[in-house]
C-alpha positions in Angstrom: 128.0 111.5 140.5 130.2 109.0 142.1 132.9 107.9 139.7 135.6 105.6 141.0 138.8 104.9 139.0 141.0 102.0 140.0 144.3 101.8 138.1 145.6 98.2 138.2 147.3 98.5 134.8 150.7 99.8 136.0 150.5 102.5 133.4 150.6 106.2 134.3 147.1 107.6 133.6 145.5 110.9 134.4 142.8 109.4 136.7 141.4 112.8 137.5 140.8 113.5 133.8 138.9 110.2 133.5 136.7 111.1 136.5 136.0 114.5 135.0 135.3 113.0 131.6 133.0 110.4 133.0 131.0 113.0 134.9 130.8 115.2 131.8 129.4 112.3 129.7 127.0 111.2 132.4 125.7 114.7 133.0 125.4 115.4 129.2 123.3 112.3 128.9 120.9 113.2 131.6 122.0 110.6 134.1 120.9 111.2 137.7 123.6 113.0 139.8 123.6 110.2 142.4 124.5 107.5 139.8 127.6 105.4 140.4 130.2 104.3 137.9 133.4 102.3 138.2 136.3 102.6 135.8 138.9 100.0 136.0 142.3 100.2 134.2 143.9 96.8 133.7 147.0 95.3 132.0 147.0 93.1 128.9 146.8 89.8 130.7 143.8 90.9 132.8 142.0 92.4 129.8 142.6 89.2 127.7 141.2 87.1 130.5 138.0 89.3 130.7 137.7 89.3 126.9 137.9 85.5 126.7 135.6 84.9 129.6 132.8 87.4 128.8 133.0 87.8 125.0 134.5 84.4 124.0 137.1 86.1 121.9 140.9 85.7 122.1 143.4 88.4 122.9 143.0 91.6 124.8 140.6 94.3 123.7 140.5 98.0 124.4 137.3 98.5 126.4 134.6 96.3 128.0 131.4 97.5 129.7 129.5 95.6 132.3 126.1 97.2 133.1 124.5 96.7 136.5 121.1 98.4 136.9 118.5 99.0 134.2 118.4 102.7 133.4 115.5 105.1 132.7 116.9 108.0 130.7 114.7 110.7 129.3 114.7 110.8 125.5 115.9 107.3 125.2 112.5 105.5 125.2 111.6 105.8 128.9 109.1 108.4 130.2 110.4 108.0 133.8 112.8 110.5 135.3 116.3 109.2 135.8 116.9 107.6 139.1 120.0 107.1 141.3 121.5 103.8 140.1 124.7 101.7 139.9 125.6 102.0 136.3 128.3 99.4 136.2 131.9 99.0 135.3 134.0 100.3 132.3 137.2 98.3 131.9 140.0 100.0 129.9 143.4 98.7 128.8 145.9 101.5 128.5 148.4 99.4 126.7 145.9 98.6 123.9 144.8 102.3 123.9 148.4 103.3 123.4 148.8 101.0 120.5 145.6 102.2 118.9 146.6 105.8 119.4 149.9 105.2 117.7 148.1 103.7 114.7 145.6 106.6 114.6 148.4 109.1 115.2 146.5 110.5 118.2 147.6 111.1 121.8 147.2 108.1 124.1 145.2 110.1 126.5 142.7 111.1 123.7 142.3 107.4 122.8 141.7 106.5 126.4 139.1 109.2 126.6 137.4 107.9 123.5 137.3 104.4 124.9 136.0 105.6 128.3 133.2 107.5 126.5 132.5 104.5 124.4 132.2 102.2 127.4 129.9 104.6 129.2 127.7 104.9 126.2 127.4 101.1 126.2 126.3 101.2 129.9 123.7 103.8 128.9 122.2 101.4 126.4 123.9 102.4 123.2 125.2 99.7 120.9 126.7 99.4 117.4 125.4 96.0 116.3 123.2 97.5 113.6 124.1 100.3 111.1 121.5 102.7 112.5 122.6 102.0 116.1 126.3 102.4 115.1 125.5 105.8 113.4 123.7 107.0 116.5 126.3 105.8 119.0 129.3 107.1 117.1 127.7 110.4 116.4 126.9 110.8 120.1 130.4 109.7 121.0 132.0 112.3 118.6 129.7 115.1 119.9 130.5 114.3 123.5 134.3 114.2 122.9 134.2 117.5 120.9 132.2 119.1 123.7 134.6 117.7 126.3 137.6 119.1 124.4 135.9 122.5 124.1 135.1 122.5 127.9 138.8 121.9 128.7 140.2 124.8 126.6 141.3 127.8 128.6 139.1 130.9 128.1 142.1 132.7 126.7 142.4 130.1 123.9 139.5 131.6 122.0 141.5 132.0 118.8 141.8 135.8 119.0 145.3 137.3 118.6 146.7 139.1 121.7 
């Protein structure tokens, strides 16, 4: 999968981890291995401008997703096999993520990973406008993040005493 990360935010971000996470999420969701995704990290002013322009809401937000091509994903209502496609763009604001992490008492990197996963799920057709949709999206998001965290633990970190 082609995952491009462009950091225009000025914040220090582990871009490699975002690429790895995005590939993990896309692979876990059955997206074709030739799919393309762009992740853009922006500052507060840029995120606010995007939020106002595309959502009609004031102030910066944490994540926006801009889908490009229509997807056919097995198990999500389409019988077709997944095809190579340009998924779209996920735009993240590390400054907002950092604030939210402080409020939630989590690591900023964990919050950024949650937001990236959330944005990718939106590109894949998930939404949270209705209670049933919200339940499905957030359960999928939680499952993916837990699997991602498990995949990053060293094999020696199995919980057994030395």
